[in-house]
Residue, then its C-alpha position, 0 to 999 in steps of 0.5 A: m667059291t667057299v661057303k661064307a654063310y649058312l641058311e638053316i631052316t628047321l622043319y617040324i614034319e611028322e615021320e609019315k610026311r617026311a618022304a613028301a618033304v624029301t620030294v620037295f627038297t629034291d625037286y628044288r635042289e637043282p634050281f636053287l643051285t643053278q638059279i639063286e645068286g650066291a648059292l653053293t650047297k644045299d643039304l637035307l639033315v634028318r633027325d628024329e625030332d625035325v628035318q633041317v635044310l642047310h643052304g650054303f652061300a657065298d655071302l650073308e647077303a645072298a642067304q638073306a636075299y634067297l628068303e625073298t625069291e619066288l623060288f623060296t616064297k612060292d615054290v618051296v614054302t608052298g610045297l612044304q607048308p602042308l607038311w609041317f605041324k609047327d612053323p619052321e625056324i629060320k637062322i642065318y649064320s656067318v662063317a668066321 
């Protein structure tokens, strides 16, 4: 399958807490790829000013639906929320 939509979540996490964020990413990467309908890729992008998680999906609907799953709302958010100092930015893109 080809990626037709991306979900980008930008997290504002101080450098000393980023190792914990990487652990959350690693712990939930495989369940995301195997359990979430339409999930195709998941990458962690690190910059000096923030950390981004880029999720690739088969379609826009799958990207939007993921934000309502228990994996996202209870597991991922619960694991990351203590680490961020500013609310994350969430954007969904369609591939043209």
